[in-house]
CHARMM-style PDB file with segment names, atoms N, HN, CA, C and O in Angstrom:
ATOM      1  N   MET     1     -41.145  17.934  11.539  1.00  0.00      PROA
ATOM      2  CA  MET     1     -40.406  17.498  12.710  1.00  0.00      PROA
ATOM      3  C   MET     1     -39.490  18.632  13.165  1.00  0.00      PROA
ATOM      4  O   MET     1     -38.922  19.344  12.338  1.00  0.00      PROA
ATOM      5  N   ASN     2     -39.349  18.795  14.454  1.00  0.00      PROA
ATOM      6  HN  ASN     2     -39.810  18.216  15.126  1.00  0.00      PROA
ATOM      7  CA  ASN     2     -38.465  19.828  14.988  1.00  0.00      PROA
ATOM      8  C   ASN     2     -37.017  19.441  14.785  1.00  0.00      PROA
ATOM      9  O   ASN     2     -36.696  18.264  14.618  1.00  0.00      PROA
ATOM     10  N   THR     3     -36.157  20.421  14.800  1.00  0.00      PROA
ATOM     11  HN  THR     3     -36.418  21.376  14.936  1.00  0.00      PROA
ATOM     12  CA  THR     3     -34.739  20.186  14.557  1.00  0.00      PROA
ATOM     13  C   THR     3     -34.151  19.215  15.578  1.00  0.00      PROA
ATOM     14  O   THR     3     -33.424  18.298  15.197  1.00  0.00      PROA
ATOM     15  N   ILE     4     -34.446  19.394  16.854  1.00  0.00      PROA
ATOM     16  HN  ILE     4     -35.037  20.139  17.164  1.00  0.00      PROA
ATOM     17  CA  ILE     4     -33.884  18.515  17.880  1.00  0.00      PROA
ATOM     18  C   ILE     4     -34.425  17.094  17.724  1.00  0.00      PROA
ATOM     19  O   ILE     4     -33.701  16.123  17.942  1.00  0.00      PROA
ATOM     20  N   GLU     5     -35.682  16.977  17.351  1.00  0.00      PROA
ATOM     21  HN  GLU     5     -36.271  17.766  17.174  1.00  0.00      PROA
ATOM     22  CA  GLU     5     -36.252  15.648  17.135  1.00  0.00      PROA
ATOM     23  C   GLU     5     -35.595  14.955  15.949  1.00  0.00      PROA
ATOM     24  O   GLU     5     -35.319  13.756  15.996  1.00  0.00      PROA
ATOM     25  N   GLU     6     -35.343  15.716  14.885  1.00  0.00      PROA
ATOM     26  HN  GLU     6     -35.567  16.690  14.847  1.00  0.00      PROA
ATOM     27  CA  GLU     6     -34.648  15.155  13.731  1.00  0.00      PROA
ATOM     28  C   GLU     6     -33.256  14.684  14.123  1.00  0.00      PROA
ATOM     29  O   GLU     6     -32.827  13.592  13.749  1.00  0.00      PROA
ATOM     30  N   TYR     7     -32.560  15.518  14.877  1.00  0.00      PROA
ATOM     31  HN  TYR     7     -32.908  16.405  15.181  1.00  0.00      PROA
ATOM     32  CA  TYR     7     -31.196  15.197  15.305  1.00  0.00      PROA
ATOM     33  C   TYR     7     -31.184  13.922  16.147  1.00  0.00      PROA
ATOM     34  O   TYR     7     -30.378  13.025  15.900  1.00  0.00      PROA
ATOM     35  N   LEU     8     -32.070  13.834  17.137  1.00  0.00      PROA
ATOM     36  HN  LEU     8     -32.725  14.562  17.338  1.00  0.00      PROA
ATOM     37  CA  LEU     8     -32.097  12.655  18.010  1.00  0.00      PROA
ATOM     38  C   LEU     8     -32.492  11.397  17.240  1.00  0.00      PROA
ATOM     39  O   LEU     8     -31.967  10.316  17.506  1.00  0.00      PROA
ATOM     40  N   THR     9     -33.406  11.531  16.297  1.00  0.00      PROA
ATOM     41  HN  THR     9     -33.833  12.409  16.080  1.00  0.00      PROA
ATOM     42  CA  THR     9     -33.780  10.390  15.463  1.00  0.00      PROA
ATOM     43  C   THR     9     -32.586   9.926  14.644  1.00  0.00      PROA
ATOM     44  O   THR     9     -32.338   8.726  14.521  1.00  0.00      PROA
ATOM     45  N   TRP    10     -31.849  10.874  14.087  1.00  0.00      PROA
ATOM     46  HN  TRP    10     -32.050  11.848  14.187  1.00  0.00      PROA
ATOM     47  CA  TRP    10     -30.661  10.555  13.287  1.00  0.00      PROA
ATOM     48  C   TRP    10     -29.596   9.889  14.151  1.00  0.00      PROA
ATOM     49  O   TRP    10     -28.964   8.925  13.719  1.00  0.00      PROA
ATOM     50  N   VAL    11     -29.389  10.397  15.376  1.00  0.00      PROA
ATOM     51  HN  VAL    11     -29.903  11.180  15.726  1.00  0.00      PROA
ATOM     52  CA  VAL    11     -28.402   9.809  16.292  1.00  0.00      PROA
ATOM     53  C   VAL    11     -28.800   8.375  16.629  1.00  0.00      PROA
ATOM     54  O   VAL    11     -27.965   7.473  16.569  1.00  0.00      PROA
ATOM     55  N   LYS    12     -30.053   8.158  16.979  1.00  0.00      PROA
ATOM     56  HN  LYS    12     -30.731   8.890  17.028  1.00  0.00      PROA
ATOM     57  CA  LYS    12     -30.500   6.807  17.328  1.00  0.00      PROA
ATOM     58  C   LYS    12     -30.330   5.850  16.155  1.00  0.00      PROA
ATOM     59  O   LYS    12     -29.913   4.707  16.337  1.00  0.00      PROA
ATOM     60  N   ARG    13     -30.652   6.314  14.957  1.00  0.00      PROA
ATOM     61  HN  ARG    13     -30.991   7.243  14.808  1.00  0.00      PROA
ATOM     62  CA  ARG    13     -30.505   5.467  13.770  1.00  0.00      PROA
ATOM     63  C   ARG    13     -29.037   5.085  13.559  1.00  0.00      PROA
ATOM     64  O   ARG    13     -28.733   3.937  13.234  1.00  0.00      PROA
ATOM     65  N   ASP    14     -28.133   6.043  13.743  1.00  0.00      PROA
ATOM     66  HN  ASP    14     -28.380   6.976  14.007  1.00  0.00      PROA
ATOM     67  CA  ASP    14     -26.700   5.750  13.604  1.00  0.00      PROA
ATOM     68  C   ASP    14     -26.207   4.801  14.693  1.00  0.00      PROA
ATOM     69  O   ASP    14     -25.442   3.877  14.416  1.00  0.00      PROA
ATOM     70  N   VAL    15     -26.643   5.026  15.921  1.00  0.00      PROA
ATOM     71  HN  VAL    15     -27.265   5.776  16.146  1.00  0.00      PROA
ATOM     72  CA  VAL    15     -26.200   4.160  17.026  1.00  0.00      PROA
ATOM     73  C   VAL    15     -26.640   2.723  16.764  1.00  0.00      PROA
ATOM     74  O   VAL    15     -25.829   1.799  16.840  1.00  0.00      PROA
ATOM     75  N   TYR    16     -27.903   2.536  16.460  1.00  0.00      PROA
ATOM     76  HN  TYR    16     -28.562   3.286  16.399  1.00  0.00      PROA
ATOM     77  CA  TYR    16     -28.403   1.178  16.249  1.00  0.00      PROA
ATOM     78  C   TYR    16     -27.881   0.558  14.959  1.00  0.00      PROA
ATOM     79  O   TYR    16     -27.679  -0.654  14.888  1.00  0.00      PROA
ATOM     80  N   GLY    17     -27.663   1.380  13.948  1.00  0.00      PROA
ATOM     81  HN  GLY    17     -27.827   2.365  14.007  1.00  0.00      PROA
ATOM     82  CA  GLY    17     -27.240   0.862  12.650  1.00  0.00      PROA
ATOM     83  C   GLY    17     -25.745   0.662  12.509  1.00  0.00      PROA
ATOM     84  O   GLY    17     -25.308  -0.229  11.781  1.00  0.00      PROA
ATOM     85  N   ILE    18     -24.946   1.481  13.196  1.00  0.00      PROA
ATOM     86  HN  ILE    18     -25.300   2.205  13.787  1.00  0.00      PROA
ATOM     87  CA  ILE    18     -23.492   1.422  13.043  1.00  0.00      PROA
ATOM     88  C   ILE    18     -22.824   0.838  14.275  1.00  0.00      PROA
ATOM     89  O   ILE    18     -22.079  -0.138  14.185  1.00  0.00      PROA
ATOM     90  N   HSD    19     -23.091   1.437  15.420  1.00  0.00      PROA
ATOM     91  HN  HSD    19     -23.696   2.231  15.493  1.00  0.00      PROA
ATOM     92  CA  HSD    19     -22.371   1.061  16.636  1.00  0.00      PROA
ATOM     93  C   HSD    19     -23.099  -0.006  17.455  1.00  0.00      PROA
ATOM     94  O   HSD    19     -22.458  -0.779  18.167  1.00  0.00      PROA
ATOM     95  N   HSD    20     -24.412  -0.056  17.363  1.00  0.00      PROA
ATOM     96  HN  HSD    20     -24.933   0.571  16.784  1.00  0.00      PROA
ATOM     97  CA  HSD    20     -25.270  -0.993  18.082  1.00  0.00      PROA
ATOM     98  C   HSD    20     -25.381  -0.689  19.566  1.00  0.00      PROA
ATOM     99  O   HSD    20     -26.326  -1.127  20.222  1.00  0.00      PROA
ATOM    100  N   TRP    21     -24.416   0.061  20.104  1.00  0.00      PROA
ATOM    101  HN  TRP    21     -23.648   0.417  19.571  1.00  0.00      PROA
ATOM    102  CA  TRP    21     -24.420   0.381  21.525  1.00  0.00      PROA
ATOM    103  C   TRP    21     -23.375   1.459  21.765  1.00  0.00      PROA
ATOM    104  O   TRP    21     -22.331   1.465  21.113  1.00  0.00      PROA
ATOM    105  N   VAL    22     -23.642   2.367  22.688  1.00  0.00      PROA
ATOM    106  HN  VAL    22     -24.490   2.362  23.218  1.00  0.00      PROA
ATOM    107  CA  VAL    22     -22.649   3.365  23.094  1.00  0.00      PROA
ATOM    108  C   VAL    22     -22.618   3.421  24.613  1.00  0.00      PROA
ATOM    109  O   VAL    22     -23.642   3.257  25.275  1.00  0.00      PROA
ATOM    110  N   SER    23     -21.443   3.652  25.148  1.00  0.00      PROA
ATOM    111  HN  SER    23     -20.610   3.785  24.610  1.00  0.00      PROA
ATOM    112  CA  SER    23     -21.320   3.728  26.605  1.00  0.00      PROA
ATOM    113  C   SER    23     -21.625   5.138  27.079  1.00  0.00      PROA
ATOM    114  O   SER    23     -21.413   6.107  26.350  1.00  0.00      PROA
ATOM    115  N   LYS    24     -22.122   5.250  28.300  1.00  0.00      PROA
ATOM    116  HN  LYS    24     -22.294   4.463  28.893  1.00  0.00      PROA
ATOM    117  CA  LYS    24     -22.394   6.559  28.881  1.00  0.00      PROA
ATOM    118  C   LYS    24     -21.108   7.368  28.985  1.00  0.00      PROA
ATOM    119  O   LYS    24     -21.121   8.594  28.875  1.00  0.00      PROA
ATOM    120  N   LYS    25     -20.014   6.676  29.195  1.00  0.00      PROA
ATOM    121  HN  LYS    25     -20.004   5.680  29.285  1.00  0.00      PROA
ATOM    122  CA  LYS    25     -18.719   7.326  29.358  1.00  0.00      PROA
ATOM    123  C   LYS    25     -18.308   8.100  28.106  1.00  0.00      PROA
ATOM    124  O   LYS    25     -17.694   9.162  28.211  1.00  0.00      PROA
ATOM    125  N   HSD    26     -18.635   7.587  26.937  1.00  0.00      PROA
ATOM    126  HN  HSD    26     -19.134   6.725  26.851  1.00  0.00      PROA
ATOM    127  CA  HSD    26     -18.186   8.191  25.686  1.00  0.00      PROA
ATOM    128  C   HSD    26     -19.311   8.820  24.880  1.00  0.00      PROA
ATOM    129  O   HSD    26     -19.106   9.161  23.715  1.00  0.00      PROA
ATOM    130  N   ILE    27     -20.492   8.983  25.462  1.00  0.00      PROA
ATOM    131  HN  ILE    27     -20.659   8.705  26.408  1.00  0.00      PROA
ATOM    132  CA  ILE    27     -21.630   9.495  24.695  1.00  0.00      PROA
ATOM    133  C   ILE    27     -21.350  10.882  24.116  1.00  0.00      PROA
ATOM    134  O   ILE    27     -21.794  11.189  23.010  1.00  0.00      PROA
ATOM    135  N   GLN    28     -20.619  11.720  24.850  1.00  0.00      PROA
ATOM    136  HN  GLN    28     -20.258  11.470  25.748  1.00  0.00      PROA
ATOM    137  CA  GLN    28     -20.330  13.058  24.331  1.00  0.00      PROA
ATOM    138  C   GLN    28     -19.487  12.983  23.063  1.00  0.00      PROA
ATOM    139  O   GLN    28     -19.676  13.781  22.146  1.00  0.00      PROA
ATOM    140  N   ARG    29     -18.569  12.043  23.006  1.00  0.00      PROA
ATOM    141  HN  ARG    29     -18.415  11.394  23.752  1.00  0.00      PROA
ATOM    142  CA  ARG    29     -17.751  11.894  21.797  1.00  0.00      PROA
ATOM    143  C   ARG    29     -18.603  11.458  20.607  1.00  0.00      PROA
ATOM    144  O   ARG    29     -18.411  11.944  19.492  1.00  0.00      PROA
ATOM    145  N   TYR    30     -19.539  10.546  20.840  1.00  0.00      PROA
ATOM    146  HN  TYR    30     -19.695  10.151  21.746  1.00  0.00      PROA
ATOM    147  CA  TYR    30     -20.436  10.121  19.772  1.00  0.00      PROA
ATOM    148  C   TYR    30     -21.295  11.304  19.307  1.00  0.00      PROA
ATOM    149  O   TYR    30     -21.471  11.510  18.106  1.00  0.00      PROA
ATOM    150  N   LEU    31     -21.822  12.071  20.246  1.00  0.00      PROA
ATOM    151  HN  LEU    31     -21.679  11.904  21.222  1.00  0.00      PROA
ATOM    152  CA  LEU    31     -22.654  13.211  19.888  1.00  0.00      PROA
ATOM    153  C   LEU    31     -21.856  14.273  19.137  1.00  0.00      PROA
ATOM    154  O   LEU    31     -22.372  14.894  18.208  1.00  0.00      PROA
ATOM    155  N   ASN    32     -20.600  14.485  19.533  1.00  0.00      PROA
ATOM    156  HN  ASN    32     -20.181  13.980  20.288  1.00  0.00      PROA
ATOM    157  CA  ASN    32     -19.742  15.420  18.807  1.00  0.00      PROA
ATOM    158  C   ASN    32     -19.535  14.948  17.368  1.00  0.00      PROA
ATOM    159  O   ASN    32     -19.558  15.749  16.433  1.00  0.00      PROA
ATOM    160  N   ASP    33     -19.334  13.651  17.204  1.00  0.00      PROA
ATOM    161  HN  ASP    33     -19.315  13.000  17.963  1.00  0.00      PROA
ATOM    162  CA  ASP    33     -19.154  13.083  15.869  1.00  0.00      PROA
ATOM    163  C   ASP    33     -20.406  13.283  15.022  1.00  0.00      PROA
ATOM    164  O   ASP    33     -20.313  13.697  13.866  1.00  0.00      PROA
ATOM    165  N   TYR    34     -21.575  12.992  15.589  1.00  0.00      PROA
ATOM    166  HN  TYR    34     -21.651  12.656  16.528  1.00  0.00      PROA
ATOM    167  CA  TYR    34     -22.821  13.160  14.850  1.00  0.00      PROA
ATOM    168  C   TYR    34     -23.055  14.621  14.504  1.00  0.00      PROA
ATOM    169  O   TYR    34     -23.510  14.935  13.404  1.00  0.00      PROA
ATOM    170  N   SER    35     -22.749  15.515  15.436  1.00  0.00      PROA
ATOM    171  HN  SER    35     -22.379  15.259  16.330  1.00  0.00      PROA
ATOM    172  CA  SER    35     -22.928  16.946  15.176  1.00  0.00      PROA
ATOM    173  C   SER    35     -22.030  17.408  14.037  1.00  0.00      PROA
ATOM    174  O   SER    35     -22.458  18.174  13.173  1.00  0.00      PROA
ATOM    175  N   PHE    36     -20.794  16.943  14.036  1.00  0.00      PROA
ATOM    176  HN  PHE    36     -20.447  16.320  14.738  1.00  0.00      PROA
ATOM    177  CA  PHE    36     -19.872  17.307  12.968  1.00  0.00      PROA
ATOM    178  C   PHE    36     -20.403  16.821  11.621  1.00  0.00      PROA
ATOM    179  O   PHE    36     -20.385  17.562  10.639  1.00  0.00      PROA
ATOM    180  N   LYS    37     -20.872  15.584  11.578  1.00  0.00      PROA
ATOM    181  HN  LYS    37     -20.887  14.982  12.376  1.00  0.00      PROA
ATOM    182  CA  LYS    37     -21.420  15.044  10.325  1.00  0.00      PROA
ATOM    183  C   LYS    37     -22.644  15.841   9.874  1.00  0.00      PROA
ATOM    184  O   LYS    37     -22.781  16.169   8.695  1.00  0.00      PROA
ATOM    185  N   LYS    38     -23.520  16.145  10.814  1.00  0.00      PROA
ATOM    186  HN  LYS    38     -23.409  15.878  11.771  1.00  0.00      PROA
ATOM    187  CA  LYS    38     -24.742  16.880  10.483  1.00  0.00      PROA
ATOM    188  C   LYS    38     -24.414  18.290   9.990  1.00  0.00      PROA
ATOM    189  O   LYS    38     -25.009  18.768   9.024  1.00  0.00      PROA
ATOM    190  N   ASN    39     -23.474  18.948  10.651  1.00  0.00      PROA
ATOM    191  HN  ASN    39     -22.990  18.560  11.436  1.00  0.00      PROA
ATOM    192  CA  ASN    39     -23.141  20.322  10.293  1.00  0.00      PROA
ATOM    193  C   ASN    39     -22.349  20.425   8.991  1.00  0.00      PROA
ATOM    194  O   ASN    39     -22.262  21.505   8.406  1.00  0.00      PROA
ATOM    195  N   THR    40     -21.778  19.324   8.536  1.00  0.00      PROA
ATOM    196  HN  THR    40     -21.849  18.447   9.012  1.00  0.00      PROA
ATOM    197  CA  THR    40     -20.978  19.346   7.310  1.00  0.00      PROA
ATOM    198  C   THR    40     -21.569  18.443   6.227  1.00  0.00      PROA
ATOM    199  O   THR    40     -20.861  18.022   5.312  1.00  0.00      PROA
ATOM    200  N   LYS    41     -22.851  18.151   6.331  1.00  0.00      PROA
ATOM    201  HN  LYS    41     -23.426  18.494   7.074  1.00  0.00      PROA
ATOM    202  CA  LYS    41     -23.477  17.211   5.393  1.00  0.00      PROA
ATOM    203  C   LYS    41     -23.469  17.703   3.947  1.00  0.00      PROA
ATOM    204  O   LYS    41     -23.544  16.897   3.019  1.00  0.00      PROA
ATOM    205  N   ASP    42     -23.380  19.008   3.752  1.00  0.00      PROA
ATOM    206  HN  ASP    42     -23.319  19.662   4.506  1.00  0.00      PROA
ATOM    207  CA  ASP    42     -23.392  19.550   2.391  1.00  0.00      PROA
ATOM    208  C   ASP    42     -22.006  19.607   1.763  1.00  0.00      PROA
ATOM    209  O   ASP    42     -21.878  19.982   0.598  1.00  0.00      PROA
ATOM    210  N   LEU    43     -20.974  19.246   2.502  1.00  0.00      PROA
ATOM    211  HN  LEU    43     -21.078  18.941   3.449  1.00  0.00      PROA
ATOM    212  CA  LEU    43     -19.612  19.256   1.987  1.00  0.00      PROA
ATOM    213  C   LEU    43     -19.271  17.935   1.315  1.00  0.00      PROA
ATOM    214  O   LEU    43     -19.856  16.897   1.625  1.00  0.00      PROA
ATOM    215  N   GLN    44     -18.328  17.987   0.401  1.00  0.00      PROA
ATOM    216  HN  GLN    44     -17.853  18.830   0.149  1.00  0.00      PROA
ATOM    217  CA  GLN    44     -17.784  16.761  -0.189  1.00  0.00      PROA
ATOM    218  C   GLN    44     -16.924  16.073   0.868  1.00  0.00      PROA
ATOM    219  O   GLN    44     -16.477  16.719   1.817  1.00  0.00      PROA
ATOM    220  N   ASN    45     -16.691  14.787   0.716  1.00  0.00      PROA
ATOM    221  HN  ASN    45     -17.054  14.263  -0.055  1.00  0.00      PROA
ATOM    222  CA  ASN    45     -15.893  14.047   1.697  1.00  0.00      PROA
ATOM    223  C   ASN    45     -14.495  14.633   1.879  1.00  0.00      PROA
ATOM    224  O   ASN    45     -14.001  14.721   3.002  1.00  0.00      PROA
ATOM    225  N   ASN    46     -13.861  15.030   0.788  1.00  0.00      PROA
ATOM    226  HN  ASN    46     -14.263  14.958  -0.125  1.00  0.00      PROA
ATOM    227  CA  ASN    46     -12.518  15.592   0.913  1.00  0.00      PROA
ATOM    228  C   ASN    46     -12.542  16.940   1.635  1.00  0.00      PROA
ATOM    229  O   ASN    46     -11.615  17.242   2.387  1.00  0.00      PROA
ATOM    230  N   GLU    47     -13.567  17.748   1.428  1.00  0.00      PROA
ATOM    231  HN  GLU    47     -14.319  17.503   0.817  1.00  0.00      PROA
ATOM    232  CA  GLU    47     -13.689  19.025   2.135  1.00  0.00      PROA
ATOM    233  C   GLU    47     -13.914  18.801   3.630  1.00  0.00      PROA
ATOM    234  O   GLU    47     -13.345  19.505   4.464  1.00  0.00      PROA
ATOM    235  N   ARG    48     -14.740  17.826   3.955  1.00  0.00      PROA
ATOM    236  HN  ARG    48     -15.203  17.254   3.278  1.00  0.00      PROA
ATOM    237  CA  ARG    48     -15.004  17.478   5.359  1.00  0.00      PROA
ATOM    238  C   ARG    48     -13.727  16.981   6.033  1.00  0.00      PROA
ATOM    239  O   ARG    48     -13.467  17.304   7.193  1.00  0.00      PROA
ATOM    240  N   PHE    49     -12.942  16.207   5.319  1.00  0.00      PROA
ATOM    241  HN  PHE    49     -13.153  15.945   4.377  1.00  0.00      PROA
ATOM    242  CA  PHE    49     -11.701  15.674   5.880  1.00  0.00      PROA
ATOM    243  C   PHE    49     -10.709  16.805   6.172  1.00  0.00      PROA
ATOM    244  O   PHE    49     -10.076  16.813   7.227  1.00  0.00      PROA
ATOM    245  N   VAL    50     -10.572  17.750   5.253  1.00  0.00      PROA
ATOM    246  HN  VAL    50     -11.086  17.743   4.395  1.00  0.00      PROA
ATOM    247  CA  VAL    50      -9.676  18.893   5.467  1.00  0.00      PROA
ATOM    248  C   VAL    50     -10.146  19.718   6.668  1.00  0.00      PROA
ATOM    249  O   VAL    50      -9.331  20.156   7.480  1.00  0.00      PROA
ATOM    250  N   LEU    51     -11.443  19.926   6.778  1.00  0.00      PROA
ATOM    251  HN  LEU    51     -12.105  19.571   6.118  1.00  0.00      PROA
ATOM    252  CA  LEU    51     -11.993  20.650   7.920  1.00  0.00      PROA
ATOM    253  C   LEU    51     -11.700  19.910   9.223  1.00  0.00      PROA
ATOM    254  O   LEU    51     -11.315  20.522  10.220  1.00  0.00      PROA
ATOM    255  N   PHE    52     -11.883  18.607   9.209  1.00  0.00      PROA
ATOM    256  HN  PHE    52     -12.195  18.110   8.399  1.00  0.00      PROA
ATOM    257  CA  PHE    52     -11.592  17.777  10.382  1.00  0.00      PROA
ATOM    258  C   PHE    52     -10.129  17.901  10.793  1.00  0.00      PROA
ATOM    259  O   PHE    52      -9.825  18.071  11.974  1.00  0.00      PROA
ATOM    260  N   LEU    53      -9.235  17.818   9.833  1.00  0.00      PROA
ATOM    261  HN  LEU    53      -9.482  17.680   8.874  1.00  0.00      PROA
ATOM    262  CA  LEU    53      -7.805  17.930  10.144  1.00  0.00      PROA
ATOM    263  C   LEU    53      -7.462  19.301  10.716  1.00  0.00      PROA
ATOM    264  O   LEU    53      -6.594  19.415  11.582  1.00  0.00      PROA
ATOM    265  N   GLY    54      -8.131  20.329  10.240  1.00  0.00      PROA
ATOM    266  HN  GLY    54      -8.835  20.236   9.537  1.00  0.00      PROA
ATOM    267  CA  GLY    54      -7.891  21.671  10.760  1.00  0.00      PROA
ATOM    268  C   GLY    54      -8.347  21.835  12.192  1.00  0.00      PROA
ATOM    269  O   GLY    54      -7.842  22.703  12.904  1.00  0.00      PROA
ATOM    270  N   ASP    55      -9.300  21.011  12.632  1.00  0.00      PROA
ATOM    271  HN  ASP    55      -9.709  20.306  12.054  1.00  0.00      PROA
ATOM    272  CA  ASP    55      -9.817  21.095  14.006  1.00  0.00      PROA
ATOM    273  C   ASP    55      -8.956  20.354  15.019  1.00  0.00      PROA
ATOM    274  O   ASP    55      -9.173  20.494  16.223  1.00  0.00      PROA
ATOM    275  N   ILE    56      -8.003  19.584  14.569  1.00  0.00      PROA
ATOM    276  HN  ILE    56      -7.827  19.471  13.591  1.00  0.00      PROA
ATOM    277  CA  ILE    56      -7.198  18.782  15.492  1.00  0.00      PROA
ATOM    278  C   ILE    56      -6.317  19.659  16.382  1.00  0.00      PROA
ATOM    279  O   ILE    56      -6.214  19.404  17.582  1.00  0.00      PROA
ATOM    280  N   LYS    57      -5.688  20.672  15.823  1.00  0.00      PROA
ATOM    281  HN  LYS    57      -5.771  20.879  14.848  1.00  0.00      PROA
ATOM    282  CA  LYS    57      -4.908  21.664  16.561  1.00  0.00      PROA
ATOM    283  C   LYS    57      -3.835  21.055  17.465  1.00  0.00      PROA
ATOM    284  O   LYS    57      -3.686  21.468  18.614  1.00  0.00      PROA
ATOM    285  N   ASN    58      -3.114  20.108  16.967  1.00  0.00      PROA
ATOM    286  HN  ASN    58      -3.236  19.772  16.033  1.00  0.00      PROA
ATOM    287  CA  ASN    58      -1.986  19.514  17.690  1.00  0.00      PROA
ATOM    288  C   ASN    58      -2.352  18.990  19.076  1.00  0.00      PROA
ATOM    289  O   ASN    58      -1.545  19.070  20.002  1.00  0.00      PROA
ATOM    290  N   THR    59      -3.539  18.465  19.220  1.00  0.00      PROA
ATOM    291  HN  THR    59      -4.195  18.400  18.468  1.00  0.00      PROA
ATOM    292  CA  THR    59      -3.928  17.860  20.482  1.00  0.00      PROA
ATOM    293  C   THR    59      -3.854  16.356  20.336  1.00  0.00      PROA
ATOM    294  O   THR    59      -3.960  15.813  19.236  1.00  0.00      PROA
ATOM    295  N   LYS    60      -3.673  15.701  21.454  1.00  0.00      PROA
ATOM    296  HN  LYS    60      -3.588  16.142  22.348  1.00  0.00      PROA
ATOM    297  CA  LYS    60      -3.681  14.246  21.410  1.00  0.00      PROA
ATOM    298  C   LYS    60      -4.470  13.720  22.591  1.00  0.00      PROA
ATOM    299  O   LYS    60      -4.498  14.326  23.662  1.00  0.00      PROA
ATOM    300  N   LEU    61      -5.095  12.607  22.382  1.00  0.00      PROA
ATOM    301  HN  LEU    61      -5.072  12.114  21.512  1.00  0.00      PROA
ATOM    302  CA  LEU    61      -5.849  11.931  23.417  1.00  0.00      PROA
ATOM    303  C   LEU    61      -5.055  10.709  23.822  1.00  0.00      PROA
ATOM    304  O   LEU    61      -4.885   9.783  23.030  1.00  0.00      PROA
ATOM    305  N   THR    62      -4.570  10.700  25.045  1.00  0.00      PROA
ATOM    306  HN  THR    62      -4.707  11.453  25.689  1.00  0.00      PROA
ATOM    307  CA  THR    62      -3.780   9.565  25.511  1.00  0.00      PROA
ATOM    308  C   THR    62      -4.719   8.441  25.934  1.00  0.00      PROA
ATOM    309  O   THR    62      -5.903   8.661  26.190  1.00  0.00      PROA
ATOM    310  N   TYR    63      -4.174   7.255  26.001  1.00  0.00      PROA
ATOM    311  HN  TYR    63      -3.213   7.077  25.793  1.00  0.00      PROA
ATOM    312  CA  TYR    63      -4.962   6.109  26.433  1.00  0.00      PROA
ATOM    313  C   TYR    63      -5.452   6.323  27.862  1.00  0.00      PROA
ATOM    314  O   TYR    63      -6.576   5.952  28.199  1.00  0.00      PROA
ATOM    315  N   LYS    64      -4.620   6.914  28.689  1.00  0.00      PROA
ATOM    316  HN  LYS    64      -3.706   7.216  28.416  1.00  0.00      PROA
ATOM    317  CA  LYS    64      -4.996   7.170  30.083  1.00  0.00      PROA
ATOM    318  C   LYS    64      -6.199   8.099  30.151  1.00  0.00      PROA
ATOM    319  O   LYS    64      -7.103   7.874  30.957  1.00  0.00      PROA
ATOM    320  N   GLN    65      -6.230   9.144  29.315  1.00  0.00      PROA
ATOM    321  HN  GLN    65      -5.496   9.327  28.661  1.00  0.00      PROA
ATOM    322  CA  GLN    65      -7.364  10.046  29.265  1.00  0.00      PROA
ATOM    323  C   GLN    65      -8.617   9.323  28.738  1.00  0.00      PROA
ATOM    324  O   GLN    65      -9.728   9.553  29.215  1.00  0.00      PROA
ATOM    325  N   LEU    66      -8.417   8.474  27.780  1.00  0.00      PROA
ATOM    326  HN  LEU    66      -7.515   8.287  27.392  1.00  0.00      PROA
ATOM    327  CA  LEU    66      -9.531   7.757  27.169  1.00  0.00      PROA
ATOM    328  C   LEU    66     -10.231   6.849  28.170  1.00  0.00      PROA
ATOM    329  O   LEU    66     -11.458   6.752  28.160  1.00  0.00      PROA
ATOM    330  N   ILE    67      -9.481   6.193  29.020  1.00  0.00      PROA
ATOM    331  HN  ILE    67      -8.484   6.272  29.028  1.00  0.00      PROA
ATOM    332  CA  ILE    67     -10.085   5.232  29.950  1.00  0.00      PROA
ATOM    333  C   ILE    67     -10.400   5.839  31.308  1.00  0.00      PROA
ATOM    334  O   ILE    67     -10.963   5.156  32.163  1.00  0.00      PROA
ATOM    335  N   ALA    68     -10.052   7.109  31.532  1.00  0.00      PROA
ATOM    336  HN  ALA    68      -9.594   7.664  30.838  1.00  0.00      PROA
ATOM    337  CA  ALA    68     -10.308   7.760  32.813  1.00  0.00      PROA
ATOM    338  C   ALA    68     -11.820   7.837  33.058  1.00  0.00      PROA
ATOM    339  O   ALA    68     -12.610   7.942  32.120  1.00  0.00      PROA
ATOM    340  N   ASN    69     -12.191   7.782  34.311  1.00  0.00      PROA
ATOM    341  HN  ASN    69     -11.549   7.696  35.072  1.00  0.00      PROA
ATOM    342  CA  ASN    69     -13.618   7.870  34.674  1.00  0.00      PROA
ATOM    343  C   ASN    69     -14.075   9.243  34.510  1.00  0.00      PROA
ATOM    344  OT1 ASN    69     -15.243   9.539  34.761  1.00  0.00      PROA
TER     345      ASN     69
END
């Protein structure tokens, strides 16, 4: 299987198995989450968590930004 096909199969399995549905508005956030998981699959959970915290960089997502079109 090609890499992109594997990735899309994995995304679909997660959507149907975990979320059951994703909105078009937030699809990029879901894809970013899946990409992060895929790219760090060989790390231990604590290592992945430290990496995640390092990526935050003092940014915040306000509710207004979250619901904006």
